[in-house]
C-alpha positions in Angstrom: 5.1 10.9 0.0 5.9 9.0 3.2 5.4 5.3 3.2 6.2 2.3 5.6 8.9 -0.2 4.8 8.5 -2.3 7.9 6.2 -2.3 10.9 6.3 -4.2 14.0 4.0 -4.4 16.9 5.6 -3.9 20.4 4.4 -4.2 23.9 2.1 -1.6 25.4 0.2 -0.8 22.3 3.1 0.6 20.3 4.4 0.1 16.9 8.0 0.3 15.6 7.8 1.9 12.3 10.7 2.1 9.6 9.8 4.8 7.0 11.0 5.0 3.2 13.5 7.7 4.3 15.2 5.3 6.6 13.9 6.7 9.8 12.9 4.3 12.6 10.2 5.6 15.0 7.9 4.2 17.8 4.1 5.0 17.6 2.2 4.9 20.7 -1.4 3.9 19.6 -2.9 4.0 23.3 -4.5 7.5 22.9 -6.7 6.0 20.0 -7.9 3.2 22.0 -10.5 5.3 23.8 -12.4 5.7 20.5 -15.1 3.1 19.8 -13.7 2.2 16.4 -10.3 1.1 17.9 -11.8 -0.9 20.7 -10.9 -4.2 19.2 -7.2 -3.4 19.5 -7.5 -3.7 23.1 -7.3 -7.4 22.7 -3.5 -8.0 22.6 -3.8 -10.8 20.1 -5.5 -8.8 17.5 -3.3 -5.8 18.1 0.0 -7.9 17.6 -1.0 -10.8 15.3 -3.2 -8.9 12.9 -1.2 -5.8 12.1 -0.4 -5.6 8.4 1.8 -3.1 6.5 0.2 -1.8 3.4 2.9 0.8 2.6 0.7 4.0 2.7 -1.0 2.7 5.8 -1.3 0.0 8.6 -4.4 -2.0 9.3 -5.5 -4.8 11.2 -6.7 -7.9 9.4 -10.5 -8.7 9.7 -10.8 -5.2 11.5 -12.0 -2.1 9.8 -9.2 -0.1 11.3 -6.3 1.6 9.8 -3.8 4.4 10.4 -2.0 6.1 7.6 1.9 6.4 7.2 1.5 10.3 7.9 -0.4 9.7 11.0 2.0 7.4 12.3 5.1 9.6 11.4 3.5 12.6 13.1 2.4 10.8 16.4 5.6 8.7 16.6 8.9 9.6 18.3 12.4 8.5 17.3 13.5 5.1 18.4 16.2 5.5 21.2 19.4 3.7 20.4 
């Protein structure tokens, strides 16, 4: 099962993800932001400072928003060197 070792918010609503297999990918969250449930993440402070890694998923503190490690894996692209 895929898990997240580390996550880091980036500019432009992206998240750097390091997975348990050592892969490093960048997930673009912008496509989710048009959904009502994800609207709070349009606030850059909420998006960047409230992001938490829970291993199997990320969530945003004090928000009812989460994305699974598998979802992030599938939407992310490998980080360019």
